[in-house]
KOLKEZA-650296 format. One record per residue (C-alpha): x, y, z; residue in three letters. Coordinates in Angstrom, 1 decimal, always signed. Example, Ala and Ser with C-alpha at 12.3 -4.5 7.8 and 13.67 -1.06 7.14 Angstrom:
<pts>
xx  yy  zz  pator
+12.3  -4.5  +7.8  ALA
+13.7  -1.1  +7.1  SER
</pts>
This chain:
<pts>
xx  yy  zz  pator
-10.1  -7.0  -28.7  MET
-12.3  -5.0  -26.3  ILE
-15.9  -5.7  -26.7  LYS
-17.5  -3.6  -23.9  ASP
-19.1  -0.6  -25.8  PRO
-18.6  +1.8  -23.0  PHE
-14.9  +1.0  -22.5  THR
-14.4  +1.2  -26.5  HIS
-16.1  +4.7  -26.3  GLN
-13.7  +5.9  -23.7  ILE
-10.8  +4.5  -25.5  ILE
-12.1  +6.4  -28.6  GLY
-12.1  +9.7  -26.8  LEU
-8.6  +9.2  -25.4  ALA
-7.4  +8.4  -28.9  MET
-8.9  +11.7  -30.0  GLU
-7.0  +13.4  -27.1  THR
-3.8  +11.8  -28.0  HIS
-4.3  +12.8  -31.9  ARG
-5.0  +16.3  -30.7  ALA
-2.0  +16.8  -28.4  LEU
+0.5  +14.1  -29.4  GLY
+3.1  +12.5  -27.1  PRO
+5.5  +14.0  -24.8  GLY
+3.5  +16.3  -22.7  LEU
+2.7  +16.1  -19.0  VAL
-0.1  +13.9  -17.8  GLU
-2.1  +16.6  -16.5  GLU
-2.6  +18.0  -20.1  PHE
-4.0  +14.7  -21.3  TYR
-6.4  +14.6  -18.4  HIS
-7.8  +18.1  -19.0  GLN
-8.5  +17.5  -22.6  ASP
-10.0  +14.1  -22.0  LEU
-12.3  +15.6  -19.4  VAL
-13.3  +18.3  -21.8  ALA
-14.2  +15.7  -24.3  ARG
-16.2  +13.7  -21.6  LEU
-18.1  +16.8  -20.8  VAL
-18.8  +17.7  -24.3  LYS
-20.1  +14.2  -25.0  SER
-22.4  +14.3  -22.0  GLY
-20.7  +11.3  -20.3  ILE
-21.0  +11.3  -16.4  GLU
-17.8  +10.9  -14.6  HIS
-15.8  +12.0  -11.5  LEU
-12.5  +13.8  -12.2  SER
-9.9  +13.1  -9.6  LYS
-12.2  +12.2  -6.6  PRO
-10.6  +11.9  -3.2  ARG
-12.0  +9.5  -0.8  ARG
-10.9  +8.1  +2.4  ASP
-10.9  +4.4  +3.3  LEU
-12.2  +4.1  +6.8  ILE
-11.6  +1.0  +8.9  TYR
-12.8  +0.4  +12.4  ARG
-13.4  +4.2  +12.8  GLY
-9.9  +5.4  +11.5  PHE
-8.6  +6.8  +8.1  VAL
-6.5  +3.8  +6.6  ALA
-5.7  +5.4  +3.4  ASP
-6.7  +8.1  +1.0  THR
-7.5  +7.3  -2.8  PHE
-7.6  +9.8  -5.8  GLU
-8.2  +8.3  -9.2  ALA
-7.7  +10.3  -12.2  ASP
-11.3  +9.3  -13.6  LEU
-14.1  +7.2  -12.3  VAL
-17.2  +6.1  -14.0  PHE
-19.3  +4.7  -11.3  GLU
-20.2  +1.1  -11.7  GLN
-18.7  +1.0  -15.1  LYS
-14.9  +1.8  -15.5  LEU
-11.8  +3.3  -13.7  ILE
-9.0  +4.7  -16.4  PRO
-5.7  +5.7  -15.1  GLU
-3.9  +8.1  -17.2  LEU
+0.1  +7.9  -17.6  LYS
+2.4  +9.6  -20.0  ALA
+5.5  +7.2  -20.0  LEU
+8.5  +6.8  -21.7  ARG
+8.8  +3.2  -20.9  GLY
+6.4  +0.4  -20.4  GLU
+3.7  -0.1  -17.7  PHE
+5.3  -1.0  -14.4  ALA
+4.1  -3.2  -11.5  PRO
+3.2  -0.1  -9.4  GLU
+0.8  +1.0  -12.2  HIS
-1.1  -2.2  -12.1  PHE
-1.1  -2.1  -8.2  THR
-2.5  +1.5  -8.2  GLN
-5.2  +0.5  -10.6  LEU
-6.2  -2.5  -8.8  LEU
-6.4  -0.6  -5.6  SER
-8.6  +1.9  -7.1  TYR
-10.8  -0.9  -8.6  SER
-11.2  -2.4  -5.3  LYS
-12.0  +0.8  -3.4  PHE
-14.6  +1.9  -5.9  TRP
-16.0  -1.6  -6.4  HIS
-15.6  -1.5  -10.1  ILE
-14.4  -4.5  -11.7  ARG
-12.9  -3.0  -14.9  THR
-10.0  -0.8  -14.8  GLY
-8.0  +0.7  -17.8  MET
-4.3  +2.0  -18.1  LEU
-3.9  +4.7  -20.7  LEU
-0.6  +5.7  -21.8  ASP
-0.4  +8.8  -23.8  PHE
+3.6  +8.9  -24.0  GLY
+3.9  +6.7  -27.2  LYS
+3.4  +7.5  -30.9  PRO
-0.1  +5.9  -30.5  SER
-2.4  +5.6  -27.5  LEU
-1.6  +2.4  -25.6  VAL
-4.6  +1.0  -23.6  PRO
-4.3  -1.9  -21.1  LYS
-7.4  -3.5  -19.6  ARG
-7.1  -4.7  -16.0  VAL
-9.8  -6.8  -14.4  ILE
-10.2  -7.0  -10.5  TYR
-11.5  -10.0  -9.0  THR
-12.3  -9.8  -5.2  SER
-11.0  -12.6  -3.1  LYS
-10.2  -13.2  +0.5  THR
-8.3  -15.9  +2.4  GLY
-6.1  -16.2  +5.6  LYS
-2.6  -16.5  +6.6  PHE
-0.8  -19.8  +6.9  PRO
+0.1  -21.2  +10.2  GLU
+4.0  -20.9  +10.6  VAL
+6.6  -22.0  +13.4  THR
+7.1  -19.1  +15.6  MET
+10.8  -17.9  +15.8  ALA
+12.7  -18.8  +18.9  GLU
+13.6  -15.0  +19.4  SER
+9.9  -14.2  +19.9  VAL
+9.8  -12.9  +23.5  THR
+6.0  -12.5  +23.8  ASP
+4.2  -15.3  +22.3  ALA
+0.8  -13.7  +23.2  ALA
+1.6  -10.6  +21.5  LEU
+2.6  -12.3  +18.3  ALA
-0.6  -14.3  +18.3  GLY
-2.5  -11.0  +18.6  GLU
-0.7  -9.6  +15.4  LEU
-1.4  -12.6  +13.4  VAL
-5.3  -12.6  +14.5  ARG
-5.5  -8.9  +13.8  ILE
-4.0  -9.5  +10.3  ALA
-6.3  -12.3  +9.7  ASN
-9.2  -10.3  +10.7  GLN
-8.2  -7.4  +8.4  CYS
-8.0  -9.8  +5.5  LEU
-11.3  -11.3  +6.4  ALA
-12.8  -7.9  +6.5  ASP
-11.3  -6.3  +3.4  ILE
-10.1  -9.2  +1.1  GLY
-7.2  -8.9  -1.3  PHE
-6.5  -6.1  -3.7  GLY
-4.8  -3.2  -1.8  TYR
-1.5  -1.8  -2.1  ARG
+1.3  -2.0  +0.7  GLU
+0.5  +1.5  +2.1  THR
-3.0  +0.5  +2.5  THR
-2.3  -2.5  +4.4  TRP
-0.1  -0.4  +6.6  THR
-2.8  +1.9  +7.3  GLY
-5.6  -0.8  +7.8  LEU
-3.3  -2.7  +10.4  MET
-2.5  +0.7  +12.1  SER
-6.3  +1.3  +12.3  ALA
-6.8  -2.2  +13.8  ALA
-4.1  -1.7  +16.4  LEU
-5.5  +1.6  +17.4  ARG
-9.0  +0.1  +17.8  ALA
-7.6  -2.9  +19.8  GLU
-5.5  -0.3  +22.0  GLN
-2.1  -1.8  +21.1  ILE
+0.8  +0.6  +21.2  PRO
+2.7  +1.2  +18.2  PHE
+4.8  +3.6  +16.2  VAL
+4.6  +4.0  +12.4  VAL
+7.6  +4.4  +10.1  SER
+10.0  +5.1  +13.3  PRO
+13.1  +7.2  +12.4  THR
+16.5  +5.8  +13.4  VAL
+20.1  +6.7  +13.2  VAL
+22.2  +4.7  +10.9  VAL
+25.8  +4.8  +12.2  PRO
+28.2  +7.0  +10.3  ASN
+25.5  +7.8  +7.6  VAL
+22.5  +9.8  +9.1  GLY
+19.0  +9.3  +9.8  THR
+16.2  +7.5  +8.1  THR
+12.6  +6.4  +8.4  SER
+12.0  +2.7  +8.4  LEU
+9.0  +1.0  +6.4  ARG
+7.5  -0.7  +9.2  CYS
+5.4  -0.5  +12.6  LEU
+7.0  -0.9  +16.0  VAL
+4.7  -2.9  +18.1  ILE
+4.8  -2.3  +21.9  ASN
+8.6  -1.7  +21.9  ASN
+8.9  -5.4  +21.6  GLN
+8.8  -6.3  +17.7  ALA
+8.5  -4.7  +14.3  ALA
+6.1  -5.8  +11.4  ILE
+6.3  -5.0  +7.7  THR
+3.9  -5.3  +4.9  PHE
+4.1  -6.1  +1.2  THR
+1.3  -6.7  -1.2  ALA
-0.1  -8.0  -4.7  LEU
+3.0  -10.5  -5.1  GLY
+3.3  -14.1  -4.7  HIS
+5.0  -14.4  -1.2  GLU
+7.3  -13.1  +1.5  VAL
+10.6  -13.2  -0.3  THR
+14.2  -13.4  +0.9  ALA
+14.6  -9.6  +0.3  ILE
+11.5  -9.0  +2.4  ASP
+13.1  -11.0  +5.4  ARG
+16.4  -9.5  +4.8  ALA
+15.0  -5.9  +4.9  CYS
+13.1  -6.6  +8.4  LEU
+16.2  -8.0  +9.7  GLN
+17.9  -4.6  +9.1  THR
+15.0  -2.9  +10.7  TYR
+15.3  -5.2  +13.8  LEU
+19.0  -4.6  +14.1  ARG
+18.6  -0.7  +13.8  LEU
+15.8  -0.8  +16.2  LEU
+17.3  -3.1  +18.8  GLY
+14.5  -5.4  +18.6  LEU
+14.6  -9.4  +18.8  PRO
+11.9  -10.3  +16.4  TRP
+9.4  -9.3  +13.8  GLY
+6.7  -10.5  +11.4  ILE
+6.8  -10.0  +7.6  SER
+3.1  -10.0  +6.1  PHE
+2.3  -10.3  +2.4  HIS
-1.1  -9.6  +1.2  PHE
-0.9  -11.1  -2.2  GLY
-3.4  -11.1  -5.3  LYS
-5.2  -14.2  -3.9  ALA
-3.0  -15.6  -1.3  LYS
-1.4  -14.6  +2.1  ALA
+1.9  -15.4  +3.4  ASP
+3.8  -14.4  +6.6  MET
+7.2  -15.2  +8.1  LYS
+8.7  -14.6  +11.5  PHE
+12.0  -12.9  +11.3  VAL
+14.9  -12.9  +14.1  SER
+17.3  -10.1  +14.5  ALA
+20.9  -10.7  +13.4  PRO
+23.4  -11.2  +16.1  ALA
+25.1  -7.9  +16.3  SER
+25.7  -4.9  +18.8  LYS
+22.3  -3.1  +19.5  LEU
+22.1  +0.7  +18.6  PRO
+22.4  +3.3  +21.4  LYS
+20.5  +6.2  +19.8  ASN
+17.2  +5.5  +18.2  LEU
+14.7  +8.1  +17.1  ILE
+11.0  +7.9  +16.9  CYS
+8.3  +10.4  +15.7  PRO
+6.2  +12.1  +18.4  ALA
+2.6  +11.3  +18.4  ASP
+0.6  +12.9  +21.4  SER
-2.1  +10.3  +21.0  GLU
+0.3  +7.2  +21.0  ASN
+1.0  +5.5  +24.3  PRO
+4.1  +4.0  +22.7  GLN
+6.1  +7.4  +23.4  ILE
+6.1  +6.9  +27.0  GLU
+7.6  +3.3  +26.6  ILE
+10.2  +4.8  +24.1  LEU
+11.2  +7.5  +26.5  GLN
+11.7  +4.9  +29.4  LYS
+14.1  +3.0  +27.2  ASN
+16.2  +6.0  +26.4  ASN
+14.9  +6.6  +22.8  LEU
+14.8  +10.1  +21.8  ARG
+11.4  +11.6  +20.7  VAL
+11.4  +14.1  +18.0  LEU
</pts>
């Protein structure tokens, strides 16, 4: 039972939208109808506001929520065949954190009756645990810097953001620290084709990956990073996890296998990493 009068009022208007349109339509139709009812009711709101998250002078991510009631509520509209998925809660928590609004609401218009789900965001922070450095780490100083930067990001920002946001935050911090890196390098997978990897390549020495809003670095996370290291021809990496209220990290070593000969990384005129890649016979797009 939701006792907050404002949230109850918004749910009531959303129910009117659902009764008027019925299930089975695209999400945008429900959004337009609900916005019209908000305007008619004189309720102040922001419809699909687009805002940048700036960290250390760089854009780390861009957020566009469906609706924002400043200092009150963030509803996220869905028209689903199935149930709410983890990524829906991750999306809403990120919006709540960014707009500093504690109460979020998922509204599903895809069922015979409107399905509301209240989500409460609580701001927390922490630090990464001390872990044993892998024997494959060829630059202990660089590894220490990466852990320091990740801890600083977490201290400055706190838990609550999605994986892509942490990738952007760490990228911004690395730019500010003038540490060369490449975002989402594209590599050749032998006999298959090319693909972009969900990681950062740091100073042509290591790769780092990010997951968020779970419990820990999982065996799957470590296995994925091992695959990236093998394709990139790099000896070590770090998997960082920014959970809901706890941070985790693991050093990962590349599997023993033949190194690839033809790696591809995206061109970036402002990235000093490109010169290093060219010296190592990596082809720049």
